[in-house]
C-alpha positions, 0 to 999 in steps of 0.5 A, spaced: 278 068 317 272 066 321 269 073 320 269 073 313 266 066 313 260 069 316 260 075 312 259 070 306 253 067 309 250 074 310 251 076 303 249 069 301 241 071 302 239 072 295 232 068 295 228 074 293 221 072 291 217 076 286 210 074 289 205 080 290 202 080 297 198 086 299 194 088 305 189 094 304 183 097 307 180 103 310 181 106 317 175 109 320 173 112 327 167 109 332 162 114 328 164 111 321 168 117 319 174 115 315 181 118 318 186 120 313 194 121 314 194 115 319 201 112 319 201 105 318 208 101 320 209 093 319 213 090 325 220 088 324 220 091 317 222 097 314 215 098 311 211 104 312 205 108 309 199 113 310 192 113 309 189 117 304 184 122 304 178 117 304 182 113 310 184 108 305 191 104 305 195 099 301 201 095 303 204 091 297 210 086 297 209 084 304 213 078 306 210 072 307 209 070 315 205 073 321 206 080 322 203 086 326 201 092 323 201 098 327 196 104 326 198 111 329 195 118 329 195 123 334 188 124 338 187 116 337 189 110 341 195 106 337 192 100 335 195 093 333 193 088 328 196 081 327 195 079 319 198 072 316 200 073 309 201 067 304 204 067 297 200 071 292 195 073 298 191 079 298 188 081 305 183 087 306 182 090 313 177 094 316 180 098 322 177 102 327 181 107 331 178 109 338 179 116 341 185 117 346 183 115 353 190 115 356 197 116 355 201 109 356 201 107 349 201 100 346 208 101 342 212 096 338 219 094 341 225 091 339 224 085 344 226 078 343 220 076 339 219 084 336 212 084 340 208 090 342 209 092 349 202 089 351 205 082 348 212 083 351 214 079 358 220 084 359 218 091 361 221 095 356 221 103 356 220 107 350 222 114 349 221 118 342 227 122 342 224 127 337 219 129 343 224 129 348 228 134 344 222 139 345 224 139 353 230 142 351 236 137 352 242 139 349 245 132 348 243 125 347 244 122 354 241 128 358 235 126 353 235 119 356 235 121 363 228 123 363 226 116 363 225 113 371 231 109 373 236 112 368 241 118 370 247 120 366 255 121 368 257 128 365 262 132 364 259 139 362 254 139 356 259 135 351 260 129 355 254 124 358 254 117 359 248 113 361 247 110 368 241 105 369 239 103 376 246 104 378 250 101 373 254 104 367 260 104 363 261 097 360 255 094 364 251 098 359 251 095 352 249 100 347 246 098 340 245 103 334 243 101 327 242 094 330 249 093 332 253 093 338 256 100 339 264 099 341 267 106 342 272 105 348 266 105 353 270 103 359 272 111 360 268 116 363 271 122 359 267 121 353 260 120 351 256 115 347 258 118 340 251 118 337 247 124 335 240 125 337 238 127 330 237 121 326 235 117 332 227 115 331 227 112 338 230 109 344 228 102 348 231 101 355 232 094 358 233 095 365 237 089 368 241 083 365 239 082 357 245 077 356 241 072 353 240 076 347 246 081 347 252 077 351 257 080 355 256 087 357 249 087 357 248 085 365 246 092 367 241 094 361 241 095 354 240 102 350 237 100 343 237 106 338 232 105 333 234 109 327 230 114 323 224 111 319 224 111 311 219 115 308 212 112 307 211 108 300 211 113 294 213 119 298 219 124 298 220 128 304 225 134 306 226 136 313 230 142 316 231 143 323 234 148 327 235 149 334 239 155 338 241 155 345 242 161 349 246 159 355 252 156 350 250 160 344 249 153 341 246 151 334 244 144 332 242 144 324 240 138 321 237 137 313 234 130 312 232 127 305 227 121 304 225 118 298 221 111 298 218 107 292 214 100 293 221 096 293 227 101 294 227 106 300 233 111 301 235 117 306 240 122 307 241 126 313 247 131 315 247 134 322 252 140 325 252 142 332 256 147 335 256 150 343 261 155 346 262 154 354 257 154 358 255 158 364 253 157 371 248 160 375 252 165 378 255 167 371 261 164 371 264 161 364 266 154 365 272 154 360 273 149 355 266 145 355 265 147 348 264 142 342 263 141 335 260 135 332 259 133 325 254 127 323 252 124 317 247 118 316 245 115 310 241 109 309 237 104 303 233 099 303 230 093 298 224 089 300 220 084 296 215 079 299 220 074 301 226 078 302 228 085 306 235 088 306 237 095 310 244 098 309 246 104 314 252 108 315 253 113 320 259 118 321 260 122 327 266 127 328 266 130 335 271 135 337 271 137 344 274 141 350 277 138 356 276 143 362 282 144 366 284 149 371 289 155 368 286 154 361 287 161 358 280 163 355 281 164 348 277 164 341 270 162 342 267 156 339 273 152 337 276 147 343 282 149 346 287 144 349 287 139 352 282 137 347 279 130 345 277 128 337 273 122 336 271 119 330 266 114 329 264 110 323 258 105 324 256 100 318 250 095 318 247 091 314 241 087 316 237 082 312 231 078 313 229 072 308 222 069 309 220 062 308 212 059 309 212 059 316 219 061 319 224 067 318 232 067 318 235 074 320 242 076 319 246 082 321 253 084 320 256 091 323 263 094 322 265 100 328 271 104 327 273 108 333 278 113 332 280 117 339 285 122 340 287 126 346 291 133 344 295 136 349 297 142 344 297 142 336 303 138 336 302 133 341 298 127 341 298 124 348 293 119 346 291 116 340 287 109 340 284 106 334 279 100 335 276 096 330 270 092 331 266 087 327 259 084 329 255 079 327 248 076 329 244 071 326 237 069 328 232 063 326 225 064 328 222 057 328 215 055 325 210 056 331 209 049 335 202 049 337 202 056 342 210 056 342 214 061 339 222 059 338 228 063 336 235 060 336 241 063 334 249 065 334 252 072 335 259 074 336 265 080 335 272 080 333 275 086 335 282 090 335 285 095 339 291 099 337 295 105 340 299 110 336 300 116 341 305 117 347 301 115 352 297 108 353 291 107 357 290 100 355 294 095 351 294 093 344 290 087 344 285 083 340 278 080 343 274 075 340 267 072 342 261 068 340 255 066 343 249 061 342 242 062 344 235 059 344 229 062 347 221 060 347 215 064 348 208 060 350 202 064 350 196 061 354 189 065 355 192 072 358 198 069 360 205 069 357 211 065 359 218 066 356 225 062 358 231 061 354 239 059 355 245 062 352 253 060 352 258 065 351 266 064 350 271 070 349 278 070 348 282 076 350 290 077 347 294 082 350 301 084 347 307 085 351 309 093 351 315 096 355 319 094 360 316 090 366 315 094 372 315 101 369 309 106 368 305 105 361 308 097 360 303 091 359 304 084 360 303 079 355 296 076 357 292 070 353 286 069 357 279 065 356 272 067 359 266 063 358 259 063 362 252 060 361 246 064 362 238 063 363 232 067 363 225 066 365 219 071 365 212 071 366 206 076 364 199 075 366 193 080 366 190 079 373 184 084 370 183 088 364 186 093 368 192 090 371 198 087 368 204 084 372 210 081 370 216 077 373 223 076 370 228 072 373 235 073 369 242 072 370 247 076 366 255 076 366 261 081 364 268 079 362 273 084 365 275 090 360 282 091 358 283 097 363 281 093 368 285 087 366 292 091 364 292 098 367 298 101 369 299 109 369 295 115 370 288 116 368 288 123 366 280 123 366 280 121 373 287 123 376 288 116 379 294 112 377 291 105 376 293 098 376 290 093 373 289 085 375 290 080 370 287 075 375 280 078 375 274 073 373 267 074 370 262 079 373 256 074 374 249 077 376 242 074 378 236 079 378 229 079 379 224 084 376 217 085 378 213 090 374 205 092 376 201 096 371 194 099 372 191 102 366 184 105 366 181 110 362 183 116 366 189 114 371 195 110 370 200 107 375 206 103 374 211 100 379 217 097 378 222 093 383 228 090 382 234 086 386 240 085 383 246 080 386 253 081 383 258 076 384 265 078 383 263 086 382 269 089 379 271 096 383 277 100 384 280 102 391 286 106 393 292 102 396 295 108 400 301 109 396 302 114 391 306 115 384 309 122 382 304 125 387 298 121 384 294 116 389 295 109 386 288 105 385 288 097 384 282 093 381 279 089 386 273 084 386 268 083 391 260 081 391 255 087 391 248 088 391 243 093 388 236 094 389 230 099 388 226 101 383 221 106 380 214 108 381 209 113 377 202 115 375 199 119 370 193 122 371 188 124 365 181 127 367 175 126 363 173 133 365 179 136 363 182 131 358 187 136 355 191 136 361 196 131 363 199 130 370 205 125 371 209 124 377 215 118 378 219 117 384 226 112 383 231 110 388 237 105 387 241 103 393 248 099 392 253 096 397 259 091 397 259 085 402 263 090 407 257 095 407 261 100 403 257 104 397 258 103 390 261 109 386 256 113 381 250 111 385 245 116 382 241 120 388 233 119 389 229 123 384 222 125 384 220 127 377 213 131 375 210 134 369 204 138 368 202 138 360 196 141 356 195 139 349 190 142 345 188 145 338 188 152 336 185 152 329 184 147 323 191 149 321 195 150 328 194 143 331 198 139 337 199 145 341 202 144 348 204 148 354 208 144 360 211 145 366 216 140 369 219 140 376 224 135 378 227 134 385 233 131 386 234 128 394 241 129 397 246 123 396 249 121 402 251 114 400 257 114 397 264 110 395 270 112 399 273 117 393 266 120 393 263 126 396 256 128 399 251 132 394 246 136 397 239 136 394 236 141 389 229 143 385 229 144 378 224 147 374 223 147 366 217 150 362 216 150 354 211 151 349 210 149 342 205 148 336 205 144 329 203 149 323 200 146 317 201 150 311 198 147 304 202 140 304 208 143 308 208 143 316 213 146 321 213 145 328 215 151 333 217 150 340 220 155 346 223 151 352 227 154 358 231 149 363 233 151 370 228 156 370 230 159 376 237 159 375 238 154 381 245 153 383 247 146 384 252 140 383 249 134 380 252 128 384 254 124 377 258 130 375 265 129 374 266 137 375 263 136 382 270 135 385 272 142 382 266 145 385 263 147 379 256 148 378 252 145 373 249 149 367 244 155 369 238 157 365 238 156 358 233 158 353 232 153 347 228 155 341 227 150 335 224 150 328 222 144 324 220 144 317 217 138 314 216 139 306 
């Protein structure tokens, strides 16, 4: 009943003012020359436009309140401009864009107060997924792993699960379309359930973010920003096609967008298919093939007092599960055993703007349907997970130099089984959290602090005969936690910025950890849950230093993460039906490490960019044994040349990437050591303008030297199967 009450509250935001607020102006460079085709977007609103041939722009129906306008164009520094809009007010701006001097951009992020990066206390990494696609990543998780501090647990090319600073699974929370994505993420044997097409960018929070996001955000958050709508009064058609040589794979996408002053609409259809991948020695890894269908639709309505955004995403993934002695038949259609996963994501976001404050509410529904098929007639595993999310925030009027948010959010979830086997029981989860956070700005300093209380109830249904495989005991258990965060940012000089953040986070044990009682086919272990598990509770300190000069940038991030009651599995020495038995246990743990990197952009050869980063993470239990799934240390290097060939051939690039992965000798008791390896990748691409149409071409080669290697976090490592060999990627993107 509770969720319907909240839904009524959300749907009740019907105050829609009709006042015509607007911001207009002209954009020029330092030479007083107007700049056309500049992208102008409004922070925290689904409003975009572009400057015309005379550098002029206008945004109508801008909601009342304080807003940050972001001005972006290639070859120029990103500029942000704060404006305050009253009722029936028209403002005129004169904007000057500077030539780009360095590559660390001032970027809008989905942080506490929706600030640009230089106005944010917490360091958040931003990845433009469309640009990363040019580097040849086959799936979304591989694209995320290009960021320092992020790795991926993989099963071939079809399954990837992100790891942030040594934590993964339920310890990393994923947000898509502004709602919490729930898809049985406790398992290692399936991926995110998101298609990279239709995702504009992703923002990565490393470390506990439980203050805003609740349980499961103790290790970090992946916040995916969906595709933007077209600029006001524009209609856009985009057709994208990517082919891969190694897997004979294909990724096709068609997107249609149309926007008016108040109404916006987009629809996108994606189809991806890959055959089995080949290792460097020419062997085919049978049943690593997959077929993915993805459909997205969105619509938005905005006035000067009200903004609403509705999104729906359907994702259907049919993938093979590689095992020994599978007969290599057919071509692309997955063989048995296979996995079929369907995800439905519906989200509805509303914002109501008052004179000096704002109320925002988001409701979301996630339906995850997961099947594991042993044959055409045998469904071994069939789980249906239904999740209703809600999130309400009130942005209070500014009090002096204080900005404050209060709010509540929660989740109602139900898991049901229909197959012959059961990994987790039929169960219901209900939680709710209340939070408040403030930010205080003085001189060139920012201070942010907040507190949150969470309560979760887990109810597990009894099933089967006690003591037999696949049986579950009845359980009704409550978990609660109080968490706090404190952050401070200061500009020591015009070029040096430092941030320090201290935060606590928590995670309630998942259904698998509480109640497992059987063989987990994904890991070939007989796992036994522990109904007496407590909350995981962590305390983390993060320190960040950024140095930004005209032609040289440097960053260093360090962290120390202490986790009480860390949950892990450990063999107890027994076997059941030739399977080793593992128990879920708890012990205190600590992780520490960080990332550091440079970006060199010489004045004499300003078309050349050189970046280099190094990342390290160490994790141990109190008994000094290493935590599982710790990524090996990595040294990533990229050399990129950007240039224009002619008036119609612009944004051309050539890059060479060299990533060295060190050996990993810090392993848990059921892992093996991994050797080091060096991977080279290279690519070339350009934009071609033809009248009012533009298309992009790129050609990329990954694992250029066809190196034989096994990644430490590959789940095929135990079988001695190499990762993918050389892969040539050709992409063509048309914008009509």
